[in-house]
N, CA, C and O atoms as a Maestro MAE file, in Angstrom:
{
 s_m_m2io_version
 :::
 2.0.0
}

f_m_ct {
 s_m_title
 :::
 protein
 m_atom[340] {
  # First column is atom index #
  i_m_mmod_type
  r_m_x_coord
  r_m_y_coord
  r_m_z_coord
  i_m_residue_number
  s_m_chain_name
  s_m_pdb_residue_name
  s_m_pdb_atom_name
  i_m_atomic_number
  :::
  1 25 -211.579 122.864 -138.359 1 A "MET " " N  " 7
  2 3 -211.976 123.818 -139.683 1 A "MET " " CA " 6
  3 2 -210.916 123.524 -140.665 1 A "MET " " C  " 6
  4 15 -209.720 123.405 -140.400 1 A "MET " " O  " 8
  5 25 -211.469 123.418 -141.827 2 A "ASP " " N  " 7
  6 3 -210.672 123.255 -142.911 2 A "ASP " " CA " 6
  7 2 -209.857 124.736 -143.368 2 A "ASP " " C  " 6
  8 15 -210.103 125.755 -142.723 2 A "ASP " " O  " 8
  9 25 -208.994 124.767 -144.385 3 A "ASP " " N  " 7
  10 3 -208.592 125.974 -144.792 3 A "ASP " " CA " 6
  11 2 -209.241 127.340 -145.112 3 A "ASP " " C  " 6
  12 15 -208.874 128.482 -144.833 3 A "ASP " " O  " 8
  13 25 -210.230 126.913 -145.728 4 A "SER " " N  " 7
  14 3 -211.250 127.981 -145.893 4 A "SER " " CA " 6
  15 2 -212.221 128.371 -144.676 4 A "SER " " C  " 6
  16 15 -213.297 128.948 -144.837 4 A "SER " " O  " 8
  17 25 -211.743 128.014 -143.547 5 A "MET " " N  " 7
  18 3 -212.427 128.134 -142.055 5 A "MET " " CA " 6
  19 2 -213.729 127.414 -141.963 5 A "MET " " C  " 6
  20 15 -214.480 127.572 -141.001 5 A "MET " " O  " 8
  21 25 -213.990 126.639 -142.943 6 A "GLN " " N  " 7
  22 3 -215.236 125.804 -142.701 6 A "GLN " " CA " 6
  23 2 -215.201 124.796 -141.803 6 A "GLN " " C  " 6
  24 15 -214.075 124.361 -141.564 6 A "GLN " " O  " 8
  25 25 -216.159 124.271 -141.207 7 A "ARG " " N  " 7
  26 3 -216.047 123.336 -140.095 7 A "ARG " " CA " 6
  27 2 -216.227 121.863 -140.758 7 A "ARG " " C  " 6
  28 15 -216.994 121.569 -141.675 7 A "ARG " " O  " 8
  29 25 -215.370 121.052 -140.097 8 A "VAL " " N  " 7
  30 3 -215.370 119.626 -140.541 8 A "VAL " " CA " 6
  31 2 -215.640 118.990 -139.240 8 A "VAL " " C  " 6
  32 15 -215.052 119.429 -138.252 8 A "VAL " " O  " 8
  33 25 -216.479 117.987 -139.127 9 A "THR " " N  " 7
  34 3 -216.903 117.274 -137.938 9 A "THR " " CA " 6
  35 2 -215.834 116.039 -137.911 9 A "THR " " C  " 6
  36 15 -215.225 115.691 -138.923 9 A "THR " " O  " 8
  37 25 -215.682 115.438 -136.676 10 A "TYR " " N  " 7
  38 3 -214.972 114.374 -136.710 10 A "TYR " " CA " 6
  39 2 -215.368 113.353 -137.560 10 A "TYR " " C  " 6
  40 15 -214.518 112.688 -138.153 10 A "TYR " " O  " 8
  41 25 -216.627 113.135 -137.701 11 A "GLY " " N  " 7
  42 3 -217.112 111.949 -138.642 11 A "GLY " " CA " 6
  43 2 -216.764 112.303 -140.188 11 A "GLY " " C  " 6
  44 15 -216.369 111.403 -140.929 11 A "GLY " " O  " 8
  45 25 -216.898 113.447 -140.592 12 A "GLU " " N  " 7
  46 3 -216.509 113.743 -141.884 12 A "GLU " " CA " 6
  47 2 -214.896 113.660 -141.998 12 A "GLU " " C  " 6
  48 15 -214.452 113.389 -143.114 12 A "GLU " " O  " 8
  49 25 -214.145 113.834 -141.125 13 A "LEU " " N  " 7
  50 3 -212.817 113.656 -141.030 13 A "LEU " " CA " 6
  51 2 -212.283 112.206 -141.192 13 A "LEU " " C  " 6
  52 15 -211.332 111.831 -141.878 13 A "LEU " " O  " 8
  53 25 -213.079 111.507 -140.435 14 A "LYS " " N  " 7
  54 3 -212.694 110.141 -140.369 14 A "LYS " " CA " 6
  55 2 -213.244 109.388 -141.637 14 A "LYS " " C  " 6
  56 15 -212.747 108.300 -141.930 14 A "LYS " " O  " 8
  57 25 -214.242 109.923 -142.391 15 A "GLN " " N  " 7
  58 3 -214.849 109.292 -143.580 15 A "GLN " " CA " 6
  59 2 -213.681 109.857 -144.754 15 A "GLN " " C  " 6
  60 15 -213.422 109.046 -145.643 15 A "GLN " " O  " 8
  61 25 -213.064 111.019 -144.797 16 A "LYS " " N  " 7
  62 3 -212.200 111.509 -145.517 16 A "LYS " " CA " 6
  63 2 -210.897 110.706 -145.390 16 A "LYS " " C  " 6
  64 15 -210.281 110.433 -146.420 16 A "LYS " " O  " 8
  65 25 -210.502 110.365 -144.359 17 A "ILE " " N  " 7
  66 3 -209.283 109.569 -144.106 17 A "ILE " " CA " 6
  67 2 -209.340 107.966 -144.687 17 A "ILE " " C  " 6
  68 15 -208.470 107.424 -145.369 17 A "ILE " " O  " 8
  69 25 -210.513 107.418 -144.254 18 A "ILE " " N  " 7
  70 3 -210.711 106.209 -144.702 18 A "ILE " " CA " 6
  71 2 -210.781 106.071 -146.365 18 A "ILE " " C  " 6
  72 15 -210.250 105.133 -146.958 18 A "ILE " " O  " 8
  73 25 -211.599 107.266 -147.105 19 A "ASP " " N  " 7
  74 3 -211.539 107.326 -148.264 19 A "ASP " " CA " 6
  75 2 -210.059 107.343 -148.984 19 A "ASP " " C  " 6
  76 15 -209.724 106.670 -149.958 19 A "ASP " " O  " 8
  77 25 -209.319 108.220 -148.304 20 A "VAL " " N  " 7
  78 3 -207.779 108.197 -149.032 20 A "VAL " " CA " 6
  79 2 -207.256 106.809 -148.844 20 A "VAL " " C  " 6
  80 15 -206.545 106.262 -149.688 20 A "VAL " " O  " 8
  81 25 -207.598 106.288 -147.794 21 A "GLY " " N  " 7
  82 3 -206.696 105.059 -147.367 21 A "GLY " " CA " 6
  83 2 -207.121 103.828 -148.479 21 A "GLY " " C  " 6
  84 15 -206.295 103.005 -148.873 21 A "GLY " " O  " 8
  85 25 -208.357 103.842 -148.857 22 A "ARG " " N  " 7
  86 3 -208.941 102.875 -149.809 22 A "ARG " " CA " 6
  87 2 -208.148 103.020 -151.128 22 A "ARG " " C  " 6
  88 15 -208.318 102.130 -151.962 22 A "ARG " " O  " 8
  89 25 -207.571 103.709 -151.326 23 A "HIS " " N  " 7
  90 3 -206.611 103.958 -152.773 23 A "HIS " " CA " 6
  91 2 -205.017 103.794 -152.475 23 A "HIS " " C  " 6
  92 15 -204.108 104.150 -153.224 23 A "HIS " " O  " 8
  93 25 -204.903 103.195 -151.257 24 A "LEU " " N  " 7
  94 3 -203.570 103.084 -150.906 24 A "LEU " " CA " 6
  95 2 -203.276 101.477 -150.604 24 A "LEU " " C  " 6
  96 15 -204.263 100.754 -150.473 24 A "LEU " " O  " 8
  97 25 -202.110 100.964 -150.504 25 A "SER " " N  " 7
  98 3 -201.653 99.802 -150.073 25 A "SER " " CA " 6
  99 2 -200.911 99.621 -148.931 25 A "SER " " C  " 6
  100 15 -200.238 100.581 -148.557 25 A "SER " " O  " 8
  101 25 -200.883 98.584 -148.284 26 A "VAL " " N  " 7
  102 3 -199.868 98.537 -146.970 26 A "VAL " " CA " 6
  103 2 -198.616 98.442 -147.470 26 A "VAL " " C  " 6
  104 15 -198.320 97.860 -148.513 26 A "VAL " " O  " 8
  105 25 -197.758 99.096 -146.625 27 A "ARG " " N  " 7
  106 3 -196.094 99.106 -146.880 27 A "ARG " " CA " 6
  107 2 -195.862 99.798 -148.312 27 A "ARG " " C  " 6
  108 15 -194.730 99.848 -148.792 27 A "ARG " " O  " 8
  109 25 -196.943 100.310 -148.949 28 A "GLN " " N  " 7
  110 3 -196.618 101.235 -150.268 28 A "GLN " " CA " 6
  111 2 -195.837 102.420 -149.638 28 A "GLN " " C  " 6
  112 15 -196.025 102.842 -148.497 28 A "GLN " " O  " 8
  113 25 -194.871 102.936 -150.597 29 A "LEU " " N  " 7
  114 3 -194.181 104.067 -150.166 29 A "LEU " " CA " 6
  115 2 -194.763 105.500 -150.837 29 A "LEU " " C  " 6
  116 15 -194.974 105.535 -152.050 29 A "LEU " " O  " 8
  117 25 -194.952 106.398 -150.192 30 A "VAL " " N  " 7
  118 3 -195.443 107.554 -150.928 30 A "VAL " " CA " 6
  119 2 -194.585 108.856 -150.308 30 A "VAL " " C  " 6
  120 15 -194.086 108.802 -149.184 30 A "VAL " " O  " 8
  121 25 -194.489 109.872 -151.059 31 A "VAL " " N  " 7
  122 3 -193.764 111.132 -150.610 31 A "VAL " " CA " 6
  123 2 -194.808 112.146 -150.525 31 A "VAL " " C  " 6
  124 15 -195.430 112.392 -151.558 31 A "VAL " " O  " 8
  125 25 -195.092 112.765 -149.464 32 A "ILE " " N  " 7
  126 3 -196.076 113.780 -149.391 32 A "ILE " " CA " 6
  127 2 -195.346 115.391 -149.082 32 A "ILE " " C  " 6
  128 15 -194.725 115.619 -148.044 32 A "ILE " " O  " 8
  129 25 -195.513 116.222 -149.965 33 A "GLU " " N  " 7
  130 3 -195.148 117.554 -149.769 33 A "GLU " " CA " 6
  131 2 -196.267 118.265 -148.779 33 A "GLU " " C  " 6
  132 15 -197.389 118.666 -149.087 33 A "GLU " " O  " 8
  133 25 -195.600 118.293 -147.478 34 A "MET " " N  " 7
  134 3 -196.622 118.350 -146.490 34 A "MET " " CA " 6
  135 2 -196.780 120.045 -146.275 34 A "MET " " C  " 6
  136 15 -195.814 120.733 -145.943 34 A "MET " " O  " 8
  137 25 -198.001 120.552 -146.490 35 A "GLY " " N  " 7
  138 3 -198.050 121.830 -146.457 35 A "GLY " " CA " 6
  139 2 -199.108 122.155 -145.129 35 A "GLY " " C  " 6
  140 15 -199.772 121.229 -144.661 35 A "GLY " " O  " 8
  141 25 -199.194 123.380 -144.633 36 A "ASN " " N  " 7
  142 3 -200.163 123.698 -143.732 36 A "ASN " " CA " 6
  143 2 -201.546 123.765 -144.102 36 A "ASN " " C  " 6
  144 15 -202.106 124.859 -144.024 36 A "ASN " " O  " 8
  145 25 -202.287 122.590 -144.558 37 A "ASN " " N  " 7
  146 3 -203.295 122.597 -145.022 37 A "ASN " " CA " 6
  147 2 -204.135 121.469 -144.666 37 A "ASN " " C  " 6
  148 15 -203.618 120.576 -143.995 37 A "ASN " " O  " 8
  149 25 -205.500 121.360 -145.056 38 A "MET " " N  " 7
  150 3 -206.179 120.293 -144.380 38 A "MET " " CA " 6
  151 2 -205.956 119.101 -145.390 38 A "MET " " C  " 6
  152 15 -206.018 117.955 -144.946 38 A "MET " " O  " 8
  153 25 -205.700 119.314 -146.723 39 A "ASP " " N  " 7
  154 3 -205.429 118.083 -147.779 39 A "ASP " " CA " 6
  155 2 -204.285 117.430 -147.185 39 A "ASP " " C  " 6
  156 15 -204.317 116.233 -146.900 39 A "ASP " " O  " 8
  157 25 -203.185 118.226 -146.969 40 A "SER " " N  " 7
  158 3 -201.989 117.307 -146.575 40 A "SER " " CA " 6
  159 2 -202.224 116.501 -145.480 40 A "SER " " C  " 6
  160 15 -201.736 115.376 -145.375 40 A "SER " " O  " 8
  161 25 -203.055 117.091 -144.530 41 A "VAL " " N  " 7
  162 3 -203.204 116.332 -143.216 41 A "VAL " " CA " 6
  163 2 -204.029 114.975 -143.301 41 A "VAL " " C  " 6
  164 15 -203.746 113.909 -142.753 41 A "VAL " " O  " 8
  165 25 -205.251 115.303 -144.219 42 A "ILE " " N  " 7
  166 3 -205.992 114.213 -144.454 42 A "ILE " " CA " 6
  167 2 -205.221 112.990 -145.150 42 A "ILE " " C  " 6
  168 15 -205.330 111.824 -144.771 42 A "ILE " " O  " 8
  169 25 -204.432 113.418 -146.216 43 A "PHE " " N  " 7
  170 3 -203.711 112.476 -146.852 43 A "PHE " " CA " 6
  171 2 -202.603 111.838 -145.970 43 A "PHE " " C  " 6
  172 15 -202.401 110.654 -146.237 43 A "PHE " " O  " 8
  173 25 -201.917 112.312 -145.075 44 A "TYR " " N  " 7
  174 3 -201.018 111.818 -144.246 44 A "TYR " " CA " 6
  175 2 -201.644 110.895 -143.346 44 A "TYR " " C  " 6
  176 15 -201.141 109.776 -143.243 44 A "TYR " " O  " 8
  177 25 -202.873 111.246 -142.540 45 A "LEU " " N  " 7
  178 3 -203.723 110.478 -141.844 45 A "LEU " " CA " 6
  179 2 -204.221 109.260 -142.649 45 A "LEU " " C  " 6
  180 15 -204.143 108.175 -142.074 45 A "LEU " " O  " 8
  181 25 -204.706 109.288 -143.860 46 A "GLY " " N  " 7
  182 3 -205.202 108.223 -144.704 46 A "GLY " " CA " 6
  183 2 -203.806 107.183 -144.970 46 A "GLY " " C  " 6
  184 15 -203.974 105.992 -145.231 46 A "GLY " " O  " 8
  185 25 -202.672 107.689 -144.885 47 A "CYS " " N  " 7
  186 3 -201.513 106.949 -144.993 47 A "CYS " " CA " 6
  187 2 -201.309 106.060 -143.706 47 A "CYS " " C  " 6
  188 15 -201.125 104.847 -143.814 47 A "CYS " " O  " 8
  189 25 -201.341 106.601 -142.669 48 A "LEU " " N  " 7
  190 3 -201.457 105.958 -141.306 48 A "LEU " " CA " 6
  191 2 -202.228 104.998 -141.128 48 A "LEU " " C  " 6
  192 15 -201.929 103.874 -140.725 48 A "LEU " " O  " 8
  193 25 -203.588 105.534 -141.518 49 A "PHE " " N  " 7
  194 3 -204.760 104.534 -141.333 49 A "PHE " " CA " 6
  195 2 -204.531 103.254 -142.077 49 A "PHE " " C  " 6
  196 15 -204.849 102.183 -141.559 49 A "PHE " " O  " 8
  197 25 -203.930 103.325 -143.409 50 A "ARG " " N  " 7
  198 3 -203.793 102.189 -144.166 50 A "ARG " " CA " 6
  199 2 -202.435 101.287 -144.004 50 A "ARG " " C  " 6
  200 15 -202.367 100.157 -144.488 50 A "ARG " " O  " 8
  201 25 -201.409 101.865 -143.312 51 A "GLY " " N  " 7
  202 3 -200.453 101.370 -143.040 51 A "GLY " " CA " 6
  203 2 -199.284 101.511 -144.314 51 A "GLY " " C  " 6
  204 15 -198.479 100.626 -144.606 51 A "GLY " " O  " 8
  205 25 -199.385 102.637 -144.883 52 A "THR " " N  " 7
  206 3 -198.740 103.062 -145.849 52 A "THR " " CA " 6
  207 2 -197.485 104.083 -145.411 52 A "THR " " C  " 6
  208 15 -197.617 105.037 -144.644 52 A "THR " " O  " 8
  209 25 -196.406 103.732 -145.977 53 A "VAL " " N  " 7
  210 3 -195.215 104.399 -145.489 53 A "VAL " " CA " 6
  211 2 -195.047 105.791 -146.088 53 A "VAL " " C  " 6
  212 15 -194.987 105.891 -147.314 53 A "VAL " " O  " 8
  213 25 -194.977 106.742 -145.407 54 A "ALA " " N  " 7
  214 3 -195.119 108.100 -145.848 54 A "ALA " " CA " 6
  215 2 -193.653 108.907 -145.515 54 A "ALA " " C  " 6
  216 15 -193.137 108.732 -144.411 54 A "ALA " " O  " 8
  217 25 -193.172 109.568 -146.261 55 A "ILE " " N  " 7
  218 3 -191.974 110.395 -146.346 55 A "ILE " " CA " 6
  219 2 -192.464 111.866 -146.618 55 A "ILE " " C  " 6
  220 15 -192.838 112.300 -147.708 55 A "ILE " " O  " 8
  221 25 -192.389 112.625 -145.307 56 A "LEU " " N  " 7
  222 3 -192.931 113.878 -145.381 56 A "LEU " " CA " 6
  223 2 -191.854 114.815 -145.886 56 A "LEU " " C  " 6
  224 15 -190.693 114.553 -145.571 56 A "LEU " " O  " 8
  225 25 -192.084 115.791 -146.573 57 A "VAL " " N  " 7
  226 3 -191.134 116.693 -147.167 57 A "VAL " " CA " 6
  227 2 -191.731 117.902 -147.219 57 A "VAL " " C  " 6
  228 15 -192.901 118.077 -147.558 57 A "VAL " " O  " 8
  229 25 -190.632 119.113 -146.753 58 A "HIS " " N  " 7
  230 3 -191.479 120.421 -146.782 58 A "HIS " " CA " 6
  231 2 -191.844 120.851 -148.044 58 A "HIS " " C  " 6
  232 15 -191.320 120.579 -149.124 58 A "HIS " " O  " 8
  233 25 -193.129 121.795 -147.710 59 A "GLU " " N  " 7
  234 3 -193.687 122.085 -149.244 59 A "GLU " " CA " 6
  235 2 -193.099 123.312 -150.030 59 A "GLU " " C  " 6
  236 15 -193.535 123.675 -151.122 59 A "GLU " " O  " 8
  237 25 -191.991 123.952 -149.314 60 A "ASN " " N  " 7
  238 3 -191.016 124.767 -150.087 60 A "ASN " " CA " 6
  239 2 -189.807 124.285 -150.718 60 A "ASN " " C  " 6
  240 15 -188.919 125.024 -151.144 60 A "ASN " " O  " 8
  241 25 -189.800 122.804 -150.773 61 A "LEU " " N  " 7
  242 3 -188.610 122.327 -151.626 61 A "LEU " " CA " 6
  243 2 -188.483 122.745 -152.969 61 A "LEU " " C  " 6
  244 15 -189.480 122.975 -153.653 61 A "LEU " " O  " 8
  245 25 -187.264 122.867 -153.421 62 A "SER " " N  " 7
  246 3 -187.077 123.446 -154.948 62 A "SER " " CA " 6
  247 2 -187.462 121.906 -155.825 62 A "SER " " C  " 6
  248 15 -187.474 120.779 -155.329 62 A "SER " " O  " 8
  249 25 -187.682 122.191 -156.899 63 A "GLU " " N  " 7
  250 3 -188.067 121.110 -157.975 63 A "GLU " " CA " 6
  251 2 -186.983 120.321 -157.920 63 A "GLU " " C  " 6
  252 15 -187.210 119.120 -157.774 63 A "GLU " " O  " 8
  253 25 -185.618 120.746 -158.013 64 A "PHE " " N  " 7
  254 3 -184.583 119.747 -158.009 64 A "PHE " " CA " 6
  255 2 -184.379 118.896 -156.561 64 A "PHE " " C  " 6
  256 15 -183.972 117.735 -156.534 64 A "PHE " " O  " 8
  257 25 -184.697 119.599 -155.493 65 A "GLU " " N  " 7
  258 3 -184.691 118.821 -153.945 65 A "GLU " " CA " 6
  259 2 -185.835 117.737 -154.063 65 A "GLU " " C  " 6
  260 15 -185.632 116.601 -153.635 65 A "GLU " " O  " 8
  261 25 -186.984 118.073 -154.620 66 A "LEU " " N  " 7
  262 3 -188.037 117.115 -154.739 66 A "LEU " " CA " 6
  263 2 -187.769 115.966 -155.610 66 A "LEU " " C  " 6
  264 15 -188.094 114.830 -155.265 66 A "LEU " " O  " 8
  265 25 -187.090 116.259 -156.911 67 A "SER " " N  " 7
  266 3 -186.663 115.235 -157.667 67 A "SER " " CA " 6
  267 2 -185.738 114.165 -156.956 67 A "SER " " C  " 6
  268 15 -185.972 112.957 -156.955 67 A "SER " " O  " 8
  269 25 -184.659 114.774 -156.354 68 A "GLU " " N  " 7
  270 3 -183.785 114.029 -155.472 68 A "GLU " " CA " 6
  271 2 -184.552 112.872 -154.706 68 A "GLU " " C  " 6
  272 15 -184.244 111.686 -154.824 68 A "GLU " " O  " 8
  273 25 -185.479 113.293 -153.989 69 A "TYR " " N  " 7
  274 3 -186.355 112.383 -153.104 69 A "TYR " " CA " 6
  275 2 -186.960 111.231 -154.030 69 A "TYR " " C  " 6
  276 15 -186.954 110.052 -153.675 69 A "TYR " " O  " 8
  277 25 -187.466 111.658 -155.209 70 A "ILE " " N  " 7
  278 3 -188.267 110.738 -156.170 70 A "ILE " " CA " 6
  279 2 -187.261 109.687 -156.572 70 A "ILE " " C  " 6
  280 15 -187.486 108.488 -156.403 70 A "ILE " " O  " 8
  281 25 -186.301 110.089 -157.033 71 A "VAL " " N  " 7
  282 3 -185.237 109.401 -157.621 71 A "VAL " " CA " 6
  283 2 -184.512 108.560 -156.549 71 A "VAL " " C  " 6
  284 15 -183.974 107.567 -157.038 71 A "VAL " " O  " 8
  285 25 -184.359 108.692 -155.239 72 A "LYS " " N  " 7
  286 3 -183.505 107.976 -154.225 72 A "LYS " " CA " 6
  287 2 -184.671 107.033 -153.419 72 A "LYS " " C  " 6
  288 15 -184.338 106.119 -152.664 72 A "LYS " " O  " 8
  289 25 -185.757 107.309 -153.629 73 A "PHE " " N  " 7
  290 3 -186.715 106.500 -152.925 73 A "PHE " " CA " 6
  291 2 -187.932 106.007 -153.668 73 A "PHE " " C  " 6
  292 15 -188.874 105.461 -153.094 73 A "PHE " " O  " 8
  293 25 -187.875 106.218 -154.949 74 A "GLU " " N  " 7
  294 3 -188.826 105.695 -155.937 74 A "GLU " " CA " 6
  295 2 -190.399 105.367 -155.420 74 A "GLU " " C  " 6
  296 15 -190.905 104.252 -155.550 74 A "GLU " " O  " 8
  297 25 -190.985 106.344 -154.904 75 A "PRO " " N  " 7
  298 3 -192.379 106.190 -154.241 75 A "PRO " " CA " 6
  299 2 -193.195 105.879 -155.372 75 A "PRO " " C  " 6
  300 15 -192.984 106.233 -156.532 75 A "PRO " " O  " 8
  301 25 -194.249 105.111 -154.896 76 A "GLU " " N  " 7
  302 3 -195.505 104.714 -155.581 76 A "GLU " " CA " 6
  303 2 -196.320 105.981 -156.212 76 A "GLU " " C  " 6
  304 15 -196.698 106.174 -157.368 76 A "GLU " " O  " 8
  305 25 -196.460 106.813 -154.973 77 A "TYR " " N  " 7
  306 3 -197.173 108.109 -155.115 77 A "TYR " " CA " 6
  307 2 -196.358 109.210 -154.638 77 A "TYR " " C  " 6
  308 15 -195.504 109.166 -153.753 77 A "TYR " " O  " 8
  309 25 -196.769 110.312 -155.409 78 A "LEU " " N  " 7
  310 3 -196.408 111.700 -154.757 78 A "LEU " " CA " 6
  311 2 -197.200 112.513 -154.541 78 A "LEU " " C  " 6
  312 15 -197.713 112.930 -155.579 78 A "LEU " " O  " 8
  313 25 -197.683 113.106 -153.364 79 A "PHE " " N  " 7
  314 3 -198.699 114.001 -153.151 79 A "PHE " " CA " 6
  315 2 -198.094 115.226 -152.792 79 A "PHE " " C  " 6
  316 15 -197.382 115.378 -151.799 79 A "PHE " " O  " 8
  317 25 -198.487 116.389 -153.892 80 A "LEU " " N  " 7
  318 3 -197.986 117.670 -153.843 80 A "LEU " " CA " 6
  319 2 -199.172 118.717 -153.303 80 A "LEU " " C  " 6
  320 15 -200.386 118.560 -153.427 80 A "LEU " " O  " 8
  321 25 -198.582 119.652 -152.768 81 A "SER " " N  " 7
  322 3 -199.440 120.610 -151.923 81 A "SER " " CA " 6
  323 2 -200.144 121.261 -153.234 81 A "SER " " C  " 6
  324 15 -199.630 121.172 -154.350 81 A "SER " " O  " 8
  325 25 -201.319 121.893 -152.994 82 A "MET " " N  " 7
  326 3 -202.056 122.435 -154.129 82 A "MET " " CA " 6
  327 2 -201.320 123.872 -154.546 82 A "MET " " C  " 6
  328 15 -201.612 124.492 -155.569 82 A "MET " " O  " 8
  329 25 -200.449 124.239 -153.707 83 A "ASP " " N  " 7
  330 3 -199.851 125.464 -154.144 83 A "ASP " " CA " 6
  331 2 -198.534 125.202 -154.905 83 A "ASP " " C  " 6
  332 15 -197.696 126.079 -155.117 83 A "ASP " " O  " 8
  333 25 -198.440 124.046 -155.254 84 A "TYR " " N  " 7
  334 3 -197.119 123.849 -156.008 84 A "TYR " " CA " 6
  335 2 -196.829 124.468 -157.224 84 A "TYR " " C  " 6
  336 15 -197.795 124.633 -157.969 84 A "TYR " " O  " 8
  337 25 -195.671 124.874 -157.633 85 A "LYS " " N  " 7
  338 3 -195.415 125.797 -158.899 85 A "LYS " " CA " 6
  339 2 -194.613 124.893 -159.602 85 A "LYS " " C  " 6
  340 15 -194.159 125.199 -160.704 85 A "LYS " " O  " 8
  :::
 }
 m_bond[339] {
  # First column is bond index #
  i_m_from
  i_m_to
  i_m_order
  :::
  1 1 2 1
  2 2 3 1
  3 3 4 2
  4 3 5 1
  5 5 6 1
  6 6 7 1
  7 7 8 2
  8 7 9 1
  9 9 10 1
  10 10 11 1
  11 11 12 2
  12 11 13 1
  13 13 14 1
  14 14 15 1
  15 15 16 2
  16 15 17 1
  17 17 18 1
  18 18 19 1
  19 19 20 2
  20 19 21 1
  21 21 22 1
  22 22 23 1
  23 23 24 2
  24 23 25 1
  25 25 26 1
  26 26 27 1
  27 27 28 2
  28 27 29 1
  29 29 30 1
  30 30 31 1
  31 31 32 2
  32 31 33 1
  33 33 34 1
  34 34 35 1
  35 35 36 2
  36 35 37 1
  37 37 38 1
  38 38 39 1
  39 39 40 2
  40 39 41 1
  41 41 42 1
  42 42 43 1
  43 43 44 2
  44 43 45 1
  45 45 46 1
  46 46 47 1
  47 47 48 2
  48 47 49 1
  49 49 50 1
  50 50 51 1
  51 51 52 2
  52 51 53 1
  53 53 54 1
  54 54 55 1
  55 55 56 2
  56 55 57 1
  57 57 58 1
  58 58 59 1
  59 59 60 2
  60 59 61 1
  61 61 62 1
  62 62 63 1
  63 63 64 2
  64 63 65 1
  65 65 66 1
  66 66 67 1
  67 67 68 2
  68 67 69 1
  69 69 70 1
  70 70 71 1
  71 71 72 2
  72 71 73 1
  73 73 74 1
  74 74 75 1
  75 75 76 2
  76 75 77 1
  77 77 78 1
  78 78 79 1
  79 79 80 2
  80 79 81 1
  81 81 82 1
  82 82 83 1
  83 83 84 2
  84 83 85 1
  85 85 86 1
  86 86 87 1
  87 87 88 2
  88 87 89 1
  89 89 90 1
  90 90 91 1
  91 91 92 2
  92 91 93 1
  93 93 94 1
  94 94 95 1
  95 95 96 2
  96 95 97 1
  97 97 98 1
  98 98 99 1
  99 99 100 2
  100 99 101 1
  101 101 102 1
  102 102 103 1
  103 103 104 2
  104 103 105 1
  105 105 106 1
  106 106 107 1
  107 107 108 2
  108 107 109 1
  109 109 110 1
  110 110 111 1
  111 111 112 2
  112 111 113 1
  113 113 114 1
  114 114 115 1
  115 115 116 2
  116 115 117 1
  117 117 118 1
  118 118 119 1
  119 119 120 2
  120 119 121 1
  121 121 122 1
  122 122 123 1
  123 123 124 2
  124 123 125 1
  125 125 126 1
  126 126 127 1
  127 127 128 2
  128 127 129 1
  129 129 130 1
  130 130 131 1
  131 131 132 2
  132 131 133 1
  133 133 134 1
  134 134 135 1
  135 135 136 2
  136 135 137 1
  137 137 138 1
  138 138 139 1
  139 139 140 2
  140 139 141 1
  141 141 142 1
  142 142 143 1
  143 143 144 2
  144 143 145 1
  145 145 146 1
  146 146 147 1
  147 147 148 2
  148 147 149 1
  149 149 150 1
  150 150 151 1
  151 151 152 2
  152 151 153 1
  153 153 154 1
  154 154 155 1
  155 155 156 2
  156 155 157 1
  157 157 158 1
  158 158 159 1
  159 159 160 2
  160 159 161 1
  161 161 162 1
  162 162 163 1
  163 163 164 2
  164 163 165 1
  165 165 166 1
  166 166 167 1
  167 167 168 2
  168 167 169 1
  169 169 170 1
  170 170 171 1
  171 171 172 2
  172 171 173 1
  173 173 174 1
  174 174 175 1
  175 175 176 2
  176 175 177 1
  177 177 178 1
  178 178 179 1
  179 179 180 2
  180 179 181 1
  181 181 182 1
  182 182 183 1
  183 183 184 2
  184 183 185 1
  185 185 186 1
  186 186 187 1
  187 187 188 2
  188 187 189 1
  189 189 190 1
  190 190 191 1
  191 191 192 2
  192 191 193 1
  193 193 194 1
  194 194 195 1
  195 195 196 2
  196 195 197 1
  197 197 198 1
  198 198 199 1
  199 199 200 2
  200 199 201 1
  201 201 202 1
  202 202 203 1
  203 203 204 2
  204 203 205 1
  205 205 206 1
  206 206 207 1
  207 207 208 2
  208 207 209 1
  209 209 210 1
  210 210 211 1
  211 211 212 2
  212 211 213 1
  213 213 214 1
  214 214 215 1
  215 215 216 2
  216 215 217 1
  217 217 218 1
  218 218 219 1
  219 219 220 2
  220 219 221 1
  221 221 222 1
  222 222 223 1
  223 223 224 2
  224 223 225 1
  225 225 226 1
  226 226 227 1
  227 227 228 2
  228 227 229 1
  229 229 230 1
  230 230 231 1
  231 231 232 2
  232 231 233 1
  233 233 234 1
  234 234 235 1
  235 235 236 2
  236 235 237 1
  237 237 238 1
  238 238 239 1
  239 239 240 2
  240 239 241 1
  241 241 242 1
  242 242 243 1
  243 243 244 2
  244 243 245 1
  245 245 246 1
  246 246 247 1
  247 247 248 2
  248 247 249 1
  249 249 250 1
  250 250 251 1
  251 251 252 2
  252 251 253 1
  253 253 254 1
  254 254 255 1
  255 255 256 2
  256 255 257 1
  257 257 258 1
  258 258 259 1
  259 259 260 2
  260 259 261 1
  261 261 262 1
  262 262 263 1
  263 263 264 2
  264 263 265 1
  265 265 266 1
  266 266 267 1
  267 267 268 2
  268 267 269 1
  269 269 270 1
  270 270 271 1
  271 271 272 2
  272 271 273 1
  273 273 274 1
  274 274 275 1
  275 275 276 2
  276 275 277 1
  277 277 278 1
  278 278 279 1
  279 279 280 2
  280 279 281 1
  281 281 282 1
  282 282 283 1
  283 283 284 2
  284 283 285 1
  285 285 286 1
  286 286 287 1
  287 287 288 2
  288 287 289 1
  289 289 290 1
  290 290 291 1
  291 291 292 2
  292 291 293 1
  293 293 294 1
  294 294 295 1
  295 295 296 2
  296 295 297 1
  297 297 298 1
  298 298 299 1
  299 299 300 2
  300 299 301 1
  301 301 302 1
  302 302 303 1
  303 303 304 2
  304 303 305 1
  305 305 306 1
  306 306 307 1
  307 307 308 2
  308 307 309 1
  309 309 310 1
  310 310 311 1
  311 311 312 2
  312 311 313 1
  313 313 314 1
  314 314 315 1
  315 315 316 2
  316 315 317 1
  317 317 318 1
  318 318 319 1
  319 319 320 2
  320 319 321 1
  321 321 322 1
  322 322 323 1
  323 323 324 2
  324 323 325 1
  325 325 326 1
  326 326 327 1
  327 327 328 2
  328 327 329 1
  329 329 330 1
  330 330 331 1
  331 331 332 2
  332 331 333 1
  333 333 334 1
  334 334 335 1
  335 335 336 2
  336 335 337 1
  337 337 338 1
  338 338 339 1
  339 339 340 2
  :::
 }
}
């Protein structure tokens, strides 16, 4: 089930993971603001599928704390939770 309580089949989940993985590169570094939602999980699994290095951070980090990760690790991508303020 996804966040809106709709069902997602394993086949649909697999396709979403593959779709995310197609946009990433092996050994590329990404920071994921990991929330308790389907999009965060799919993006993380897409990273694992592709061999992308993912740094998971809590979705409630302050803007300052998040910027510290960005400056320190210089990720190629930053995945933010849909609820980011």
